C-alpha positions as semicolon CSV with decimal commas, in nm:
position;residue;x (nm);y (nm);z (nm)
1;M;-1,014;-1,829;1,996
2;S;-0,670;-1,743;1,856
3;T;-0,575;-1,391;1,758
4;L;-0,328;-1,257;1,504
5;Y;-0,022;-1,044;1,568
6;F;0,176;-0,896;1,279
7;Y;0,553;-0,877;1,301
8;D;0,768;-0,636;1,101
9;D;1,114;-0,788;1,082
10;V;1,433;-0,591;1,016
11;R;1,377;-0,596;0,642
12;A;1,018;-0,472;0,670
13;R;1,125;-0,184;0,891
14;Q;1,337;-0,053;0,602
15;F;1,040;-0,016;0,363
16;E;1,059;0,361;0,325
17;P;0,888;0,594;0,259
18;F;0,609;0,393;0,426
19;A;0,776;0,249;0,737
20;L;0,807;0,591;0,901
21;T;0,430;0,620;0,944
22;R;0,273;0,272;0,919
23;P;0,337;-0,098;0,978
24;V;0,380;-0,315;0,669
25;S;0,064;-0,512;0,751
26;E;-0,131;-0,194;0,666
27;L;0,003;-0,176;0,311
28;R;-0,195;-0,289;0,008
29;A;-0,059;-0,576;-0,198
30;G;-0,268;-0,639;-0,507
31;T;-0,632;-0,575;-0,416
32;S;-0,603;-0,616;-0,039
33;L;-0,420;-0,508;0,274
34;I;-0,176;-0,772;0,395
35;R;-0,354;-0,782;0,732
36;K;-0,692;-0,846;0,572
37;R;-0,554;-1,137;0,371
38;W;-0,452;-1,316;0,690
39;E;-0,775;-1,231;0,870
40;R;-0,967;-1,377;0,577
41;A;-0,754;-1,691;0,563
42;T;-0,772;-1,769;0,936
43;S;-1,108;-1,612;1,032
44;F;-0,922;-1,468;1,332
45;S;-0,920;-1,108;1,448
46;S;-0,605;-0,898;1,472
47;A;-0,487;-0,803;1,819
48;G;-0,187;-0,588;1,730
49;F;0,139;-0,541;1,546
50;I;0,503;-0,544;1,651
51;S;0,726;-0,295;1,472
52;S;0,953;0,006;1,531
53;T;0,898;0,202;1,850
54;H;0,809;0,522;1,664
55;L;0,483;0,352;1,552
56;A;0,365;0,306;1,912
57;N;0,074;0,548;1,860
58;F;-0,030;0,436;1,513
59;E;-0,407;0,453;1,481
60;E;-0,608;0,417;1,161
61;G;-0,963;0,295;1,109
62;T;-1,001;-0,071;1,210
63;A;-0,626;-0,139;1,214
64;P;-0,500;-0,305;1,535
65;P;-0,272;-0,105;1,767
66;A;0,096;-0,147;1,835
67;V;0,167;-0,403;2,105
68;A;0,307;-0,249;2,423
69;P;0,684;-0,321;2,441
70;K;0,670;-0,449;2,802
71;S;0,373;-0,681;2,745
72;E;0,358;-1,051;2,660
73;I;0,195;-1,224;2,364
74;P;-0,031;-1,499;2,504
75;A;0,018;-1,868;2,432
76;G;-0,192;-1,985;2,138
77;S;-0,154;-1,654;1,954
78;I;-0,046;-1,654;1,591
79;I;0,242;-1,429;1,489
80;V;0,259;-1,347;1,118
81;N;0,556;-1,210;0,927
82;S;0,403;-0,900;0,765
83;R;0,606;-0,944;0,447
84;C;0,426;-1,265;0,346
85;V;0,142;-1,203;0,099
86;I;-0,088;-1,505;0,087
87;P;-0,355;-1,580;-0,178
88;L;-0,713;-1,475;-0,108
89;D;-0,844;-1,830;-0,140
90;V;-0,621;-1,979;0,131
91;K;-0,816;-2,127;0,422
92;L;-0,602;-2,210;0,724
93;D;-0,707;-2,460;0,989
94;R;-0,504;-2,528;1,300
95;F;-0,129;-2,513;1,247
96;D;0,187;-2,463;1,450
97;L;0,419;-2,335;1,178
98;L;0,354;-2,212;0,824
99;M;0,633;-2,214;0,570
100;C;0,624;-2,012;0,247
101;E;0,903;-2,057;-0,008
102;G;1,128;-2,206;0,257
103;M;1,080;-1,927;0,513
104;A;0,861;-1,912;0,824
105;A;0,549;-1,707;0,748
106;A;0,353;-1,761;1,070
107;V;0,383;-1,946;1,399
108;R;0,144;-2,038;1,679
109;L;0,299;-1,977;2,021
110;A;0,315;-2,283;2,242
111;R;0,381;-2,054;2,538
112;S;0,362;-1,682;2,600
113;M;0,653;-1,466;2,482
114;P;0,762;-1,117;2,586
115;V;0,731;-0,858;2,313
116;S;1,084;-0,746;2,395
117;Q;1,218;-1,053;2,213
118;F;1,084;-0,906;1,889
119;A;1,196;-0,551;1,961
120;D;1,480;-0,519;1,712
121;G;1,315;-0,723;1,435
122;S;1,595;-0,980;1,420
123;I;1,413;-1,290;1,544
124;D;1,319;-1,551;1,284
125;L;0,971;-1,693;1,343
126;G;1,099;-2,035;1,242
127;S;1,326;-2,040;1,546
128;I;1,024;-2,021;1,777
129;Q;0,862;-2,341;1,655
130;T;1,096;-2,593;1,496
131;S;1,022;-2,930;1,651
132;L;0,693;-2,988;1,474
133;G;0,810;-2,909;1,122
134;G;0,589;-2,683;0,918
135;K;0,292;-2,675;0,684
136;R;0,369;-2,534;0,340
137;I;0,151;-2,262;0,193
138;K;0,157;-2,063;-0,128
139;G;0,237;-1,696;-0,120
140;R;0,477;-1,419;-0,219
141;W;0,741;-1,252;-0,006
142;V;0,787;-0,878;-0,026
143;N;1,165;-0,874;0,007
144;E;1,210;-0,515;-0,107
145;V;0,970;-0,223;-0,107
146;W;0,958;-0,216;-0,488
147;D;0,826;-0,573;-0,497
148;F;0,477;-0,432;-0,441
149;I;0,503;-0,281;-0,790
150;G;0,713;-0,552;-0,953
151;S;0,450;-0,821;-0,879
152;L;0,140;-0,602;-0,911
153;T;0,002;-0,725;-1,243
154;E;0,045;-1,090;-1,152
155;Q;-0,107;-1,030;-0,808
156;L;-0,411;-0,853;-0,954
157;V;-0,478;-1,130;-1,205
158;E;-0,477;-1,375;-0,914
159;D;-0,671;-1,157;-0,669
160;I;-0,960;-1,008;-0,865
161;P;-1,172;-1,321;-0,930
162;L;-1,122;-1,427;-0,567
163;R;-1,190;-1,081;-0,428
164;A;-1,505;-1,053;-0,640
165;G;-1,645;-1,370;-0,485
166;S;-2,011;-1,402;-0,580
167;L;-2,039;-1,061;-0,743
168;E;-2,247;-1,076;-1,058
169;L;-2,076;-1,021;-1,390
170;R;-2,269;-0,751;-1,568
171;A;-2,213;-0,516;-1,857
172;P;-2,344;-0,161;-1,805
173;P;-2,580;-0,073;-2,090
174;D;-2,393;0,239;-2,194
175;A;-2,040;0,095;-2,165
176;T;-1,834;-0,092;-2,421
177;T;-1,677;-0,418;-2,304
178;V;-1,373;-0,570;-2,472
179;G;-1,183;-0,894;-2,412
180;K;-1,253;-1,237;-2,267
181;E;-1,147;-1,191;-1,904
182;K;-1,417;-1,139;-1,643
183;I;-1,564;-0,803;-1,548
184;F;-1,710;-0,777;-1,196
185;I;-1,921;-0,474;-1,108
186;E;-2,072;-0,448;-0,762
187;E;-2,424;-0,323;-0,715
188;G;-2,412;0,049;-0,644
189;A;-2,123;0,130;-0,879
190;D;-2,192;0,409;-1,129
191;I;-2,055;0,348;-1,479
192;G;-2,100;0,648;-1,710
193;P;-2,178;0,638;-2,081
194;Q;-1,901;0,574;-2,336
195;V;-1,681;0,399;-2,081
196;V;-1,458;0,125;-2,227
197;L;-1,397;-0,176;-2,002
198;D;-1,110;-0,361;-2,166
199;A;-1,058;-0,705;-2,016
200;S;-0,827;-0,829;-2,291
201;T;-0,524;-0,856;-2,064
202;G;-0,685;-0,916;-1,726
203;P;-1,002;-0,902;-1,517
204;I;-1,174;-0,586;-1,391
205;L;-1,333;-0,527;-1,049
206;I;-1,537;-0,216;-0,964
207;R;-1,672;-0,192;-0,608
208;R;-1,992;-0,033;-0,482
209;G;-2,003;0,345;-0,468
210;A;-1,728;0,378;-0,729
211;V;-1,786;0,627;-1,011
212;I;-1,635;0,572;-1,355
213;A;-1,681;0,893;-1,553
214;P;-1,784;0,903;-1,920
215;F;-1,508;0,833;-2,175
216;T;-1,282;0,658;-1,923
217;H;-1,081;0,367;-2,063
218;L;-1,018;0,099;-1,798
219;I;-0,772;-0,176;-1,891
220;G;-0,746;-0,491;-1,682
221;P;-0,621;-0,619;-1,458
222;I;-0,760;-0,337;-1,248
223;A;-0,949;-0,300;-0,920
224;V;-1,135;0,017;-0,825
225;G;-1,227;0,044;-0,456
226;R;-1,542;0,155;-0,282
227;D;-1,646;0,518;-0,327
228;S;-1,350;0,597;-0,552
229;Q;-1,376;0,808;-0,866
230;V;-1,199;0,744;-1,196
231;L;-1,255;1,059;-1,398
232;G;-1,123;0,997;-1,748
233;D;-0,828;0,896;-1,967
234;R;-0,653;0,557;-1,979
235;V;-0,624;0,378;-1,644
236;A;-0,457;0,037;-1,657
237;S;-0,323;-0,249;-1,445
238;S;-0,370;-0,075;-1,111
239;S;-0,511;-0,122;-0,762
240;I;-0,707;0,183;-0,652
241;G;-0,816;0,171;-0,288
242;D;-1,128;0,312;-0,128
243;H;-1,219;0,683;-0,131
244;C;-0,968;0,784;-0,400
245;K;-0,978;1,011;-0,703
246;V;-0,789;0,935;-1,023
247;R;-0,781;1,139;-1,342
248;G;-0,536;1,135;-1,633
249;E;-0,313;0,856;-1,762
250;F;-0,245;0,609;-1,484
251;S;-0,091;0,262;-1,497
252;N;0,066;-0,018;-1,291
253;T;0,014;0,178;-0,970
254;I;-0,116;0,109;-0,620
255;V;-0,318;0,369;-0,429
256;L;-0,354;0,270;-0,065
257;G;-0,664;0,481;-0,002
258;H;-0,793;0,835;0,057
259;S;-0,553;0,980;-0,200
260;N;-0,609;1,213;-0,495
261;K;-0,474;1,248;-0,844
262;G;-0,749;1,481;-0,958
263;H;-0,590;1,624;-1,272
264;A;-0,403;1,540;-1,591
265;G;-0,048;1,405;-1,582
266;F;0,102;1,057;-1,614
267;V;0,162;0,835;-1,310
268;G;0,304;0,488;-1,372
269;H;0,461;0,203;-1,173
270;S;0,419;0,401;-0,852
271;Y;0,276;0,361;-0,502
272;L;0,066;0,630;-0,333
273;A;0,024;0,580;0,041
274;R;-0,268;0,738;0,229
275;W;-0,369;1,105;0,210
276;V;-0,144;1,182;-0,089
277;N;-0,245;1,468;-0,317
278;L;-0,085;1,526;-0,658
279;G;-0,107;1,870;-0,817
280;A;-0,219;1,918;-1,176
281;M;0,024;1,780;-1,436
282;T;0,235;1,599;-1,179
283;T;0,415;1,340;-1,391
284;T;0,631;1,042;-1,300
285;S;0,898;0,896;-1,523
286;N;0,888;0,517;-1,500
287;L;1,146;0,420;-1,765
288;K;1,507;0,531;-1,807
289;N;1,622;0,656;-2,147
290;T;1,874;0,370;-2,145
291;Y;1,596;0,115;-2,081
292;G;1,818;-0,021;-1,804
293;P;1,722;-0,131;-1,451
294;V;1,608;0,143;-1,213
295;Q;1,798;0,221;-0,894
296;L;1,609;0,330;-0,583
297;W;1,716;0,493;-0,258
298;T;1,671;0,284;0,057
299;P;1,787;0,347;0,416
300;G;2,076;0,112;0,331
301;G;2,179;0,318;0,028
302;M;2,099;0,310;-0,343
303;K;1,999;-0,034;-0,470
304;D;1,950;-0,182;-0,814
305;T;1,586;-0,292;-0,824
306;G;1,625;-0,510;-1,132
307;L;1,304;-0,347;-1,263
308;Q;1,294;-0,177;-1,599
309;F;0,983;0,016;-1,497
310;L;0,958;0,200;-1,165
311;G;0,809;0,542;-1,091
312;T;0,767;0,714;-0,755
313;L;0,691;0,594;-0,402
314;F;0,484;0,857;-0,220
315;G;0,471;0,842;0,161
316;D;0,161;0,922;0,369
317;H;0,040;1,283;0,343
318;A;0,291;1,366;0,064
319;K;0,188;1,643;-0,175
320;T;0,313;1,782;-0,505
321;G;0,253;2,119;-0,664
322;I;0,137;2,200;-1,016
323;G;0,365;2,072;-1,290
324;T;0,593;1,861;-1,070
325;M;0,811;1,634;-1,286
326;L;0,949;1,332;-1,102
327;S;1,244;1,124;-1,217
328;T;1,248;0,747;-1,253
329;G;1,280;0,575;-0,915
330;T;1,192;0,869;-0,688
331;V;1,115;0,840;-0,315
332;I;0,906;1,113;-0,151
333;G;0,893;1,095;0,227
334;A;0,582;1,120;0,441
335;G;0,446;1,470;0,488
336;A;0,669;1,624;0,219
337;N;0,529;1,917;0,022
338;V;0,713;1,951;-0,311
339;I;0,641;2,260;-0,520
340;G;0,796;2,448;-0,810
341;A;0,875;2,378;-1,174
342;K;1,221;2,223;-1,125
343;T;1,261;1,848;-1,131
344;P;1,321;1,757;-0,766
345;P;1,594;1,516;-0,652
346;R;1,519;1,144;-0,651
347;V;1,509;1,138;-0,271
348;I;1,294;1,389;-0,084
349;P;1,306;1,355;0,296
350;P;0,992;1,340;0,508
351;F;0,831;1,672;0,592
352;A;1,046;1,854;0,336
353;W;0,898;2,181;0,210
354;G;0,991;2,391;-0,090
355;E;1,103;2,412;-0,451
356;G;1,434;2,231;-0,420
357;E;1,740;2,162;-0,213
358;P;1,809;2,265;0,051
359;Y;1,448;2,202;0,156
360;E;1,298;2,369;0,457
361;T;1,132;2,149;0,719
362;Y;0,754;2,160;0,725
363;D;0,653;2,304;1,065
364;V;0,484;2,018;1,252
365;T;0,204;2,235;1,390
366;R;0,115;2,364;1,044
367;F;0,141;2,014;0,901
368;L;-0,104;1,874;1,156
369;V;-0,351;2,155;1,092
370;V;-0,345;2,076;0,719
371;A;-0,366;1,700;0,777
372;E;-0,671;1,746;0,998
373;R;-0,832;1,970;0,737
374;V;-0,765;1,722;0,454
375;M;-0,896;1,424;0,649
376;S;-1,211;1,601;0,765
377;R;-1,312;1,645;0,400
378;R;-1,352;1,265;0,387
379;D;-1,524;1,259;0,727
380;V;-1,217;1,105;0,893
381;K;-1,103;1,242;1,227
382;L;-0,734;1,286;1,307
383;S;-0,732;1,134;1,654
384;D;-0,512;1,255;1,936
385;K;-0,318;0,929;1,920
386;A;-0,261;0,955;1,543
387;R;-0,160;1,318;1,587
388;K;0,102;1,210;1,841
389;Q;0,232;0,937;1,609
390;L;0,275;1,183;1,320
391;G;0,455;1,414;1,559
392;E;0,695;1,130;1,644
393;A;0,749;1,068;1,272
394;H;0,834;1,436;1,230
395;K;1,100;1,413;1,504
396;R;1,247;1,096;1,355
397;R;1,247;1,199;0,988
398;W;1,525;1,035;0,790
399;S;1,768;1,206;0,555
400;R;1,917;1,098;0,225
């Protein structure tokens, strides 16, 4: 049986603030992780990922490990470009080369290949298998890190009915339903009284164990993951992963999982990685006063995103203090702890600590103690391997 390997090319390895601590295949696009989309489409298991060397010790739940740099990928294996987001209804039989929008999305190896050939991320999968042509598939390419937000609404509209599968459409007796799009509620979800489920602009999916508190206004398209809590206010056009907490106005935002926005404050057109915690009244600006396109910092410099709406990208384990006000197009690095009443700069390096520039560096020992404490509250253990990987991220932290 074939197995999947996920390949972060040069472009994917620039997707900060996420690339410092996780491979792109472990990011959520629409309702689902990129890895899970390919596993679903092929019915194959994932054997590993190929990315930057500092992710060698990445370990998280059921995610596959990094492939050892001196090993070989066996013949018959399928290598997937992690930046290709395929639809949830794609079913892939045997293939040698998959093409999406003119670019190679996946290839089956005719012979084994050393991992070293993929080390710098420059190899094009299409160059591995060219003689047999390629099968075309539908999908979206994540060409820049902000594309996760730019395509979110469209992706959710496409994903939710497919993700829901055979889930029964039902209207909770104490909730008000609005609109003609479908509302999918999994058995075991708890919908409080006076909740408004507004499916006028897109479908709604609420997974088992989720809690929607009284007086919450959910506006589709929106997906709420397993065991997550939505605790009031207007929450719209978002993908909320498993084991999250959201309160206050919230829109057009992805939450990877295990992250908290437990208080009031507006968050829009943003991406929260894993183990993020936002202090009360943390607010993101997602629109410039000029209504012009938002610029965003990348490792290659400031870039024009072409998006009119873009908030903040929060790396893994990032935290904000009470009353933090974030400018349009802000990047907060992994492990950063931003406190104080001043509006911070639009680029906050990983493991930064303090009220403003010049930031101190969060002591790695103290950081790991806090990370372990936070994760244990959700019954997740910080493994020795994951601890080592976060330590490597701390050593490698990028600057503006």
